[in-house]
C-alpha positions in Angstrom: 27.6 -55.5 -10.0 24.8 -57.7 -11.3 24.4 -57.4 -14.6 21.2 -55.8 -14.9 22.5 -52.8 -12.7 23.8 -51.1 -15.4 21.0 -51.4 -17.8 18.9 -48.4 -17.9 15.6 -49.6 -19.5 14.4 -52.0 -16.7 13.4 -52.4 -13.7 16.0 -53.2 -11.1 15.8 -56.4 -8.9 16.6 -57.3 -5.5 16.8 -60.7 -3.7 16.3 -61.2 0.1 17.1 -64.2 1.6 15.5 -65.3 5.0 14.6 -68.1 6.5 10.8 -67.8 6.5 7.9 -65.5 5.8 6.0 -66.6 9.0 8.0 -65.8 12.1 7.2 -62.7 13.1 10.9 -61.4 13.0 10.9 -62.7 9.5 7.9 -61.2 8.8 9.2 -57.5 10.0 12.4 -58.0 7.9 10.3 -58.7 4.6 8.4 -55.8 5.2 10.3 -53.3 5.8 13.1 -55.0 2.7 9.2 -54.8 0.7 8.1 -51.1 1.0 11.8 -49.7 0.7 11.3 -51.7 -2.8 8.3 -50.5 -3.4 9.1 -46.9 -2.9 12.0 -47.3 -5.6 9.8 -48.8 -8.1 12.4 -52.0 -7.5 11.5 -55.6 -7.9 12.0 -58.2 -5.3 12.7 -62.1 -5.0 12.1 -63.2 -1.5 13.9 -66.8 -0.6 12.2 -68.4 2.1 14.7 -71.3 2.1 14.7 -72.1 6.1 17.8 -72.1 7.6 21.5 -73.2 6.6 21.7 -77.3 7.7 19.1 -77.1 10.7 18.6 -80.3 11.9 14.9 -80.5 11.8 13.3 -83.1 9.5 13.3 -82.6 5.6 14.3 -78.9 6.3 17.3 -78.9 4.3 15.1 -79.4 1.1 14.2 -75.6 1.4 17.7 -74.5 1.0 18.0 -75.5 -2.5 16.2 -72.6 -3.6 19.4 -70.1 -2.9 21.0 -72.1 -5.4 19.0 -70.4 -8.0 20.7 -67.2 -7.9 23.7 -66.5 -10.0 25.8 -63.8 -10.6 23.9 -62.0 -13.5 20.2 -62.9 -12.2 19.9 -60.4 -9.2 21.0 -56.5 -8.9 21.5 -57.1 -5.2 21.4 -59.5 -2.7 20.4 -58.9 1.2 21.3 -61.4 3.5 18.9 -62.0 6.5 22.2 -63.5 8.0 20.7 -63.8 11.6 18.5 -66.2 10.3 20.7 -68.0 8.0 23.9 -68.8 9.5 22.6 -70.5 13.0 23.7 -74.1 12.3 27.5 -72.8 9.9 30.7 -72.1 11.4 31.7 -68.5 10.2 33.9 -70.6 7.4 31.1 -72.4 6.2 28.7 -69.4 6.0 31.5 -67.3 3.8 31.3 -70.0 1.4 28.1 -69.4 1.2 27.7 -66.3 0.4 30.8 -65.8 -1.5 29.1 -68.3 -3.9 27.2 -65.1 -5.5 29.8 -62.6 -5.9 30.0 -60.4 -7.6 26.4 -59.6 -6.7 26.6 -56.1 -4.3 25.7 -57.8 -1.3 24.2 -56.5 2.6 24.0 -58.1 5.3 21.3 -57.8 8.3 22.1 -58.4 12.2 25.4 -60.0 11.4 28.9 -58.4 10.5 30.5 -60.1 7.3 34.3 -60.0 5.9 33.6 -57.0 2.9 30.1 -57.1 2.9 28.4 -53.5 4.4 26.4 -54.7 7.2 23.4 -53.1 9.0 23.8 -54.0 12.6 21.8 -53.9 16.0 23.7 -52.5 19.1 23.1 -55.9 20.8 24.7 -54.5 24.2 22.8 -51.2 25.3 19.3 -52.2 25.7 20.3 -55.8 26.3 22.3 -55.0 29.2 20.0 -52.4 30.6 17.5 -55.2 30.7 19.7 -57.6 32.7 21.2 -54.5 35.2 17.2 -53.8 35.6 16.5 -57.6 36.9 19.0 -57.3 39.2 19.2 -53.9 40.9 15.3 -52.9 40.4 13.9 -56.4 40.8 16.9 -57.9 43.1 17.0 -61.1 41.3 20.1 -63.2 42.0 19.8 -66.3 40.7 19.1 -65.5 36.8 18.9 -68.4 34.2 20.4 -67.5 30.5 19.2 -69.4 27.1 21.5 -69.0 24.4 21.3 -68.7 21.0 23.3 -70.8 18.4 26.9 -70.7 19.5 28.0 -70.0 15.8 25.9 -67.3 15.3 27.6 -64.0 16.1 24.4 -62.2 17.5 23.6 -64.9 19.8 27.5 -64.9 21.0 27.4 -61.4 21.7 24.0 -61.4 23.8 25.7 -64.1 25.7 29.0 -62.0 26.6 26.3 -59.1 27.2 24.6 -61.3 29.8 28.5 -62.3 31.4 29.5 -58.7 31.4 25.8 -57.5 33.4 26.4 -60.5 35.7 30.2 -59.2 36.5 29.4 -55.4 36.8 26.9 -55.9 38.9 28.6 -58.3 41.2 26.9 -61.8 40.5 28.8 -64.9 39.8 27.9 -66.8 36.8 26.6 -70.8 37.6 27.0 -72.3 34.4 24.4 -74.9 35.4 22.0 -72.0 34.8 23.0 -71.5 31.2 21.2 -73.5 28.6 21.6 -74.0 24.8 19.1 -72.7 22.4 18.6 -72.2 18.5 16.4 -69.2 18.6 13.1 -71.3 18.1 10.1 -72.0 20.1 11.3 -75.5 21.0 14.2 -74.6 22.4 12.6 -72.4 25.1 10.2 -75.1 25.9 13.3 -77.3 26.4 15.3 -75.0 28.1 12.7 -75.0 30.8 12.5 -79.1 31.2 16.6 -79.0 31.4 16.4 -76.5 34.2 13.7 -77.8 36.2 13.8 -81.6 35.5 17.4 -82.8 34.7 19.7 -80.1 36.4 16.9 -79.2 38.9 18.4 -75.7 39.6 16.8 -73.0 41.4 16.7 -69.6 39.5 14.4 -66.6 40.3 14.7 -65.0 36.8 15.3 -66.2 33.2 16.5 -64.4 30.2 16.1 -65.6 26.3 18.6 -64.3 23.9 15.3 -63.9 21.7 11.8 -63.2 22.1 10.4 -66.6 20.7 12.7 -68.4 23.2 11.5 -66.2 25.8 7.6 -66.4 25.4 7.7 -70.3 24.9 9.9 -70.5 28.0 7.3 -68.4 29.9 4.2 -70.5 28.6 6.0 -73.4 29.6 6.8 -71.9 32.9 3.0 -71.1 33.2 1.8 -74.6 32.4 4.0 -75.9 35.0 2.2 -73.4 37.7 4.9 -71.3 38.2 3.9 -67.1 38.7 5.1 -64.9 35.9 7.0 -62.5 37.5 5.9 -63.6 41.3 8.6 -66.9 40.8 10.3 -66.0 38.1 10.7 -63.0 36.1 11.2 -63.2 32.4 12.9 -60.8 30.0 13.6 -61.5 26.1 15.3 -59.6 22.8 13.1 -58.5 19.8 10.2 -56.8 21.1 8.1 -59.2 18.4 4.5 -58.5 18.3 3.7 -61.6 20.5 6.0 -60.1 23.3 3.0 -57.2 24.0 0.0 -59.9 24.3 2.1 -62.5 25.7 0.7 -63.5 29.4 1.9 -61.7 31.0 3.0 -59.1 28.5 7.2 -59.3 28.0 9.3 -57.6 28.9 12.4 -57.2 26.5 14.6 -55.4 24.2 13.2 -53.5 21.2 15.5 -53.5 18.2 14.1 -51.4 14.9 13.4 -54.7 12.9 11.7 -52.8 10.5 14.1 -50.2 10.1 17.2 -52.3 10.0 15.5 -54.1 7.2 15.0 -50.5 5.3 18.2 -49.9 5.9 19.3 -53.0 4.5 17.6 -52.1 1.4 18.3 -48.1 1.2 22.1 -49.6 1.4 21.7 -52.1 -1.7 20.2 -49.5 -3.9 23.2 -47.2 -3.0 25.6 -49.8 -4.1 23.5 -50.4 -7.3 24.0 -46.8 -8.1 28.0 -47.0 -7.0 27.6 -44.7 -4.4 29.7 -45.5 -1.6 28.2 -46.7 1.5 29.4 -47.6 5.2 30.8 -50.5 6.1 28.4 -50.7 9.2 25.3 -49.3 10.0 24.6 -49.8 14.1 21.0 -49.0 15.1 20.5 -48.7 19.3 18.6 -51.3 21.2 15.7 -50.0 23.7 14.8 -51.5 26.9 11.2 -52.3 27.3 9.8 -53.0 30.5 6.7 -54.2 31.0 4.8 -57.2 33.6 7.0 -60.4 32.8 10.3 -58.7 34.6 8.1 -57.3 37.4 7.0 -53.8 36.2 3.4 -52.6 35.8 4.2 -49.4 33.7 3.1 -48.8 30.6 5.2 -49.4 27.6 7.0 -46.0 27.5 7.5 -43.9 30.5 5.7 -40.5 30.2 7.7 -37.8 31.5 6.1 -34.4 31.6 8.6 -31.3 31.8 8.8 -28.9 34.6 8.6 -25.8 32.5 4.7 -26.8 31.4 3.6 -24.0 33.9 5.7 -21.7 32.6 4.4 -22.3 28.8 1.3 -21.7 29.9 2.3 -18.3 30.5 3.9 -17.6 27.9 2.6 -16.3 24.8 0.7 -18.4 22.5 3.4 -18.1 20.0 5.9 -20.1 22.7 3.0 -22.5 23.9 2.8 -23.7 20.3 6.2 -24.2 19.6 7.0 -26.0 22.6 3.7 -27.8 22.4 5.3 -28.9 18.5 8.8 -30.0 19.8 6.4 -32.6 22.8 4.4 -34.2 20.0 7.5 -34.7 17.8 9.7 -36.1 20.4 6.8 -38.2 21.8 5.6 -39.6 17.9 9.5 -40.3 17.5 8.8 -43.0 19.9 6.6 -44.8 17.7 9.3 -46.4 14.7 6.4 -48.9 13.7 3.6 -46.1 13.4 5.5 -44.4 11.0 3.2 -44.5 8.3 0.6 -42.5 10.0 2.8 -40.4 12.5 3.1 -37.5 10.4 -0.5 -37.1 9.8 -1.7 -38.2 13.5 1.0 -35.2 14.5 -0.2 -32.8 12.1 -3.8 -33.6 13.5 -2.9 -33.1 17.1 -1.1 -29.8 16.4 -4.2 -28.5 15.1 -6.7 -29.8 18.3 -3.7 -28.2 20.2 -4.4 -25.0 18.5 -7.8 -25.0 19.0 -7.7 -25.8 22.3 -5.0 -23.1 22.7 -7.2 -20.3 21.0 -10.3 -21.1 23.1 -12.2 -21.8 19.8 -15.5 -23.4 20.0 -14.5 -26.9 20.7 -17.7 -28.4 20.9 -17.9 -27.6 17.5 -15.0 -28.8 16.1 -14.6 -31.9 17.7 -16.6 -33.6 15.0 -14.6 -32.3 12.4 -11.4 -33.2 14.0 -12.8 -36.8 14.6 -13.8 -37.4 11.0 -10.5 -36.4 9.8 -9.2 -38.8 12.7 -11.5 -41.4 11.6 -10.1 -40.7 7.8 -6.2 -40.7 8.6 -6.6 -44.3 10.2 -9.0 -45.6 7.4 -6.3 -45.3 5.2 -4.1 -48.3 6.6 -5.7 -51.4 7.9 -5.4 -51.2 11.5 -3.2 -53.3 13.3 -3.2 -54.5 16.8 0.5 -52.8 17.0 -1.0 -49.9 16.3 -3.9 -49.9 18.9 -1.2 -50.0 21.5 0.6 -47.2 20.4 -2.3 -45.0 20.1 -3.4 -45.7 22.8 0.0 -44.9 24.7 0.3 -41.6 22.3 -3.2 -40.3 23.8 -1.9 -40.9 27.1 0.6 -39.1 27.0 -0.8 -36.4 24.8 -3.4 -36.6 27.5 -1.3 -35.3 30.7 0.3 -33.1 28.4 -2.3 -31.3 27.5 -3.6 -31.4 30.7 -1.2 -30.7 32.6 0.0 -27.1 30.3 -4.1 -25.9 30.6 -4.4 -26.2 33.6 -3.2 -22.7 34.6 -5.1 -21.6 31.6 -8.4 -19.3 31.7 -11.2 -21.9 32.1 -9.2 -24.6 32.7 -12.2 -26.8 34.1 -13.6 -26.9 31.0 -10.7 -26.9 28.7 -10.0 -30.0 31.1 -13.8 -31.6 30.7 -13.7 -30.8 26.5 -9.9 -32.8 26.3 -11.2 -35.6 28.3 -14.6 -36.0 26.1 -13.0 -35.6 23.3 -9.7 -38.5 23.9 -12.2 -40.3 25.2 -14.1 -40.1 21.6 -10.9 -40.9 19.7 -10.3 -44.3 21.8 -13.5 -45.4 20.8 -13.2 -44.5 17.4 -9.7 -46.2 17.8 -11.4 -49.2 19.4 -14.4 -49.7 16.9 -11.9 -49.4 13.5 -9.9 -52.0 15.2 -13.0 -54.3 15.8 -13.9 -53.5 12.2 -10.5 -54.3 10.7 -9.9 -57.6 13.0 -13.6 -59.0 11.9 -12.5 -58.2 8.2 -9.1 -60.2 9.3 -11.1 -63.2 11.0 -13.1 -63.6 8.2 -10.4 -63.1 5.3 -8.6 -65.7 7.6 -11.8 -68.0 7.5 -12.0 -67.6 3.7 -8.4 -68.5 2.9 -8.9 -71.8 4.7 -11.9 -72.3 3.2 -9.8 -71.6 -0.2 -7.1 -73.6 0.8 -9.5 -76.5 1.8 -11.0 -75.8 -2.0 -7.5 -75.8 -3.6 -6.5 -79.0 -2.0 -10.0 -80.7 -3.0 -9.2 -79.3 -6.6 -5.6 -80.9 -6.7 -7.1 -84.1 -5.3 -9.9 -84.6 -7.5 -7.9 -83.7 -10.7 -5.1 -86.1 -9.8 -5.9 -88.2 -12.5 -5.5 -85.7 -15.2 -1.9 -84.7 -16.7 0.3 -82.8 -14.8 0.4 -79.8 -17.0 -3.3 -79.3 -16.6 -2.8 -77.5 -13.3 -4.7 -74.3 -14.5 -7.7 -75.4 -12.6 -6.4 -74.2 -9.0 -6.2 -70.1 -10.4 -9.1 -69.2 -9.3 -8.3 -70.6 -5.5 -4.9 -69.0 -5.8 -6.8 -65.4 -6.4 -9.2 -66.0 -3.6 -6.1 -66.2 -1.5 -4.3 -63.1 -2.6 -2.4 -64.6 -5.2 -2.6 -62.4 -8.3 0.4 -64.3 -10.1 1.5 -67.5 -10.0 4.3 -69.8 -11.8 5.2 -73.5 -11.6 8.1 -75.0 -12.9 9.1 -78.7 -12.6 12.1 -80.5 -13.0 12.0 -82.8 -16.5 12.1 -86.1 -14.0 12.0 -86.0 -10.1 15.6 -85.4 -8.4 16.2 -87.6 -5.1 18.1 -85.3 -2.7 19.2 -86.8 0.8 21.0 -84.8 3.3 24.3 -86.6 2.6 24.4 -85.3 -1.2 25.0 -81.9 -2.5 22.3 -80.7 -4.7 22.8 -80.3 -8.1 20.3 -78.0 -9.7 18.7 -79.2 -13.3 19.5 -77.8 -16.2 15.9 -77.1 -17.3 13.2 -76.1 -16.2 9.5 -76.9 -17.8 6.7 -74.2 -17.3 3.5 -76.2 -15.9 1.8 -73.4 -14.8 1.3 -69.8 -15.3 -0.8 -66.9 -15.1 -0.7 -63.3 -14.1 -3.1 -60.1 -15.0 -3.1 -61.1 -18.8 -4.6 -64.4 -17.5 -3.6 -68.2 -17.7 -0.7 -68.6 -20.3 -0.9 -72.4 -22.7 2.4 -73.7 -22.4 4.0 -76.6 -23.4 6.6 -77.8 -21.0 9.1 -79.6 -23.0 8.9 -77.3 -26.0 8.7 -73.8 -23.6 11.7 -75.2 -21.2 13.7 -72.5 -20.2 17.6 -72.5 -19.0 17.7 -72.9 -15.0 19.8 -69.7 -14.8 16.7 -67.7 -16.4 14.4 -69.0 -13.6 14.7 -65.5 -11.9 14.3 -63.5 -15.4 12.0 -65.9 -17.2 9.8 -64.5 -20.4 6.3 -64.8 -18.3 7.5 -62.7 -15.2 5.4 -58.9 -15.7 7.1 -56.1 -17.5 5.1 -53.3 -17.1 4.8 -53.1 -13.2 7.1 -53.8 -10.5 6.5 -56.9 -8.0 7.6 -58.9 -5.1 7.5 -62.7 -5.8 8.5 -65.7 -3.2 10.2 -69.3 -4.1 9.2 -72.5 -2.6 10.2 -75.8 -3.6 8.3 -78.6 -4.7 9.3 -81.8 -2.5 7.8 -84.6 -0.8 10.2 -86.1 1.6 13.7 -86.7 -0.9 11.9 -86.1 -4.0 12.1 -82.8 -5.2 10.2 -82.1 -8.2 10.1 -78.5 -9.1 9.5 -74.3 -8.0 6.7 -72.2 -7.3 7.1 -68.5 -7.8 3.7 -66.6 -6.2 3.3 -62.8 -6.1 3.5 -61.9 -2.4 1.0 -60.3 0.1 2.7 -60.3 3.5 -0.7 -60.0 4.9 -1.2 -63.9 3.6 2.4 -65.2 4.4 0.9 -68.0 6.2 -0.7 -69.2 2.8 2.7 -69.7 1.1 4.2 -72.8 2.4 0.7 -74.5 3.0 -0.2 -74.3 -0.6 3.5 -75.0 -1.6 3.5 -77.9 0.4 -0.3 -79.3 -0.6 0.8 -79.1 -4.3 3.7 -81.2 -3.4 1.6 -83.6 -1.7 -0.4 -84.1 -5.2 2.7 -84.0 -7.3 3.5 -87.0 -5.3 0.6 -88.8 -6.3 0.3 -88.0 -9.4 4.0 -89.1 -9.8 2.8 -92.6 -8.3 -0.2 -93.0 -10.5 1.8 -91.9 -13.4 4.6 -94.9 -12.5 2.3 -97.1 -12.0 0.4 -96.5 -15.3 3.6 -97.0 -17.0 4.3 -100.2 -15.3 0.9 -101.4 -16.5 1.0 -100.4 -19.7 4.3 -102.7 -20.1 3.3 -105.1 -18.0 -0.2 -105.9 -18.5 -0.5 -109.2 -19.4 1.6 -110.2 -16.4 -0.3 -108.0 -13.9 -1.7 -110.7 -11.8 1.3 -112.6 -11.5 3.3 -109.4 -10.4 0.4 -108.5 -8.1 1.1 -112.0 -6.2 4.7 -111.4 -6.4 4.7 -108.0 -4.7 2.4 -108.8 -1.5 4.5 -112.0 -1.0 7.9 -109.9 -1.8 6.1 -107.4 0.6 5.3 -109.9 3.4 9.0 -111.4 3.4 10.5 -108.0 3.4 8.4 -106.2 6.1 6.8 -109.5 8.2 8.6 -112.0 10.7 7.8 -115.4 9.5 7.4 -117.0 13.2 5.1 -114.4 14.7 3.1 -112.8 12.3 4.6 -109.3 13.3 6.6 -106.6 11.4 10.1 -107.4 11.1 12.9 -104.5 12.0 12.7 -103.5 8.8 9.0 -103.2 7.9 8.6 -101.4 11.8 10.9 -98.9 10.7 9.9 -97.6 7.5 6.3 -97.8 8.9 7.2 -96.0 12.2 9.6 -93.1 10.2 5.9 -92.4 8.3 3.7 -92.4 11.5 6.3 -90.3 13.4 6.4 -87.4 10.5 2.3 -87.7 10.3 2.1 -87.6 13.7 4.3 -83.9 14.2 2.5 -82.7 11.2 -0.7 -83.4 12.9 0.2 -82.5 16.6 0.1 -86.0 17.7 1.7 -87.4 21.1 2.7 -90.5 21.2 4.3 -94.0 23.3 7.4 -96.0 22.3 7.3 -99.5 23.8 10.4 -101.9 23.7 9.9 -105.4 25.5 11.4 -108.6 25.6 11.1 -112.2 26.7 12.4 -113.0 29.9 14.5 -116.4 30.6 14.5 -117.1 26.4 17.9 -119.0 26.8 16.9 -121.1 29.7 13.5 -122.4 28.0 15.6 -123.5 24.6 18.4 -125.1 27.4 15.7 -127.1 29.4 12.8 -127.5 26.8 14.2 -127.5 23.3 14.1 -125.0 20.6 10.3 -125.6 19.4 9.4 -124.7 23.2 11.9 -121.3 22.6 9.8 -120.4 19.1 6.4 -121.3 21.1 7.3 -118.7 24.2 8.6 -116.3 21.4 5.0 -116.8 19.4 2.9 -116.0 22.8 4.8 -113.0 23.8 3.6 -112.3 20.2 0.0 -112.8 20.7 0.3 -110.9 24.4 1.5 -107.9 23.0 -1.3 -108.3 20.3 -4.1 -109.0 23.0 -2.6 -106.1 24.9 -2.4 -103.0 22.0 -4.6 -101.7 19.7 -5.5 -102.7 15.9 -4.0 -98.9 15.0 -0.9 -99.8 17.0 2.1 -100.5 15.1 4.2 -104.2 16.7 6.9 -105.2 15.6 9.8 -108.2 16.3 12.9 -106.7 16.1 14.8 -109.7 16.4 15.3 -113.3 19.2 13.4 -112.1 21.7 13.1 -108.3 21.6 9.9 -106.6 20.5 8.6 -103.1 20.3 5.4 -101.5 19.7 4.7 -97.4 18.6 1.2 -95.8 19.6 0.3 -93.0 18.5 -2.2 -90.4 18.9 -1.5 -91.3 23.2 -0.6 -89.6 26.2 1.4 -90.9 29.2 -1.6 -91.4 31.3 -2.8 -94.6 29.2 0.7 -96.3 30.2 -0.8 -97.6 33.4 -4.0 -98.4 31.0 -1.8 -100.5 29.2 0.9 -101.9 32.0 -2.3 -103.3 33.6 -4.0 -104.9 30.8 -0.5 -106.2 29.5 0.1 -108.0 33.0 -3.2 -109.1 33.0 -2.8 -110.6 29.9 0.6 -112.8 30.8 -1.4 -114.0 34.2 -3.9 -115.6 32.0 -1.8 -116.7 29.3 -0.3 -118.8 32.0 -3.0 -120.0 32.9 -4.5 -121.5 29.5 -1.1 -122.6 27.9 -0.3 -124.9 31.2 3.6 -125.2 30.4 6.5 -126.4 32.9 8.0 -122.9 32.8 6.5 -119.2 32.4 5.9 -116.7 29.8 7.4 -113.6 31.7 8.1 -110.4 29.0 9.9 -107.2 30.6 8.9 -103.9 28.9 9.8 -100.5 29.3 8.4 -97.2 27.3 9.6 -93.8 26.2 7.0 -91.2 25.8 6.8 -88.2 23.6 5.3 -85.4 22.3 4.8 -84.0 18.4 7.1 -81.1 18.8 10.1 -83.1 20.1 10.2 -85.8 18.0 13.8 -85.8 16.6 14.5 -89.7 15.5 13.0 -92.7 15.6 16.5 -94.4 16.1 16.9 -92.3 19.4 13.1 -93.1 20.9 14.3 -96.7 20.2 17.3 -96.1 22.5 15.4 -94.5 25.0 13.3 -96.9 25.2 15.6 -99.3 25.4 17.1 -97.6 28.3 13.6 -97.4 30.1 13.5 -101.4 29.6 16.7 -102.0 31.0 16.2 -100.0 34.0 13.0 -102.1 34.5 14.3 -105.4 34.6 17.2 -103.7 36.6 14.9 -103.0 38.7 12.9 -106.0 39.0 16.3 -108.2 39.4 16.8 -105.9 42.7 13.0 -106.5 44.0 13.8 -110.2 43.5 17.1 -110.1 45.6 15.7 -108.3 48.1 12.4 -111.1 48.8 15.0 -113.8 48.8 
């Protein structure tokens, strides 16, 4: 048990490890834990440290925040295991979380050894979904996008897929199974693999989660496939976006929010020394929408056949039966929990008024005003609108069916229709108002983040201790307290090295409801182990704080703690990246100022020397192009920028044909001339912004960012024309001939420069092989 759990004069503190704040799944996890922590007056630290060992550039830098937890820092720790271990073996993940013993721990979604786990029954709803495709929609060729093989939940879903095929008499076709990693990108990639590489036919696609399903659906639509007419699509999770995809996604609902609540409740019981079950299992449910071929509401409204009998019974029996029906209907809407009880009472009051034939026209205004007040107590989300409309539809059918045999039934039916229509209008009006507020708030956040970056950049020459000038901007985006701690010096952290956190942290910016605190970084330094209990945190109220690392590429600078408002979850990582970039600039400026101070007398000589050194190290002496080292350095930086700015590009690989023949027949001077000629042809062909390099010998490469495959023909035509014109001008006994290959890429597909170079080189080889084949045919 954590050290603080035994202290009665302090507020409990719970930690949550999750991959991010921004995804819908992670957001639901964070919301469920935070709401339960609030209800129990417990503090909450959220560590959005990305998936462990994710193969995405620099994401490993986020993993370091998990290392700020130790046995005395938290009373309990909740692991959103399904978001953390996708790229770890079972043993590796066990070694990871065992490090935090003896803190009481609870796992969400993955069953862990000796740790209470809150799990989802992946089988029931998922098997229903796959069987639904086969039996209801007669699908026979079903593709499947798997989750990470190391993820237990993902494997359970895959095994459920296999069982569903077997139970429905369908054989498994391995060509229809594609590996994924639960991300949007793997859904897109899966479609490309199925259609382009394997060229297989399928009439349905099932994904192990909604993010992959929605991205696959969108990719299929972009390729002009009609969903569900050509290909049906099913996912798993029932994230908010599933309702609003085009068409709406059939999926399996898992109670993510409730799962997080249960995990937090379990953690609190463990802190109190109470016995908790080793496994808590929650059920899943098939949610039918249009993407599978069904055109039904999200809920099936089945009316009880005994409704006519209820109408004939006395008022007391009718009211009791209706109360039961209302309870059953509202119970379906788990995410609507905050308003469910009040809405239920409201509906019962309406029914009672109709039942006793009161003056409904007079009371309608009173009922509608009360309804408007109920909805106005909390923000109305798009999910709430869908749920309310479904509730109204089900209640309407029940009321109309129930009252049809009552006296003056026509009038009752008319009044019910009018009343519910007005209620629907109120929902739409309130949602539009709330949506307008959200949109205005969103735009304001963008402006504020822009202003924050502007303030940071404009003040970059100030000492790094003076970050207090951004406090107003942080307050404007809803961050009511924030704490920035930096390491005594920058730490280089590579993927090949184990992270070693420093012993001390220096407070740089501290502010909360008491205002900004003036601190001397070195004098007020804290031990790293004290970060989660540092003396600047609020003592007189509960809070939820999120930790984000401050880093730039391989350099780690420190940690920022921000008080969290999940409604603005997309601001926190953006803010930390902005501050990190400015810290990097500031670091460069300080380093330069220090060098200038030490070497003031030799500054001009140093600049000349640096220029020469830079040219020698990055420039090819013969052609004036970048050499291999210069190209790799600049190309990697441009690929990072391309990924962040969502720009596509093309990588060209070329070589000079027949260089050995020119050297052998005409001498090496002519060989050098031919290499220079090839370089000049490339310079004249490509843009000034493109990165051209001689990779060595007769090989060249060009990286063209912010361009698309349709420009390849333009480049190729210009290239061929330049070669032809050059040969006419030089009047040599030999012809300059250059072969060229290329690979186009989108920003979301960039994996590594080395892979792009290898693919472009393979393309070059294929081009040369085809050209040689054509020559042979002509001869």
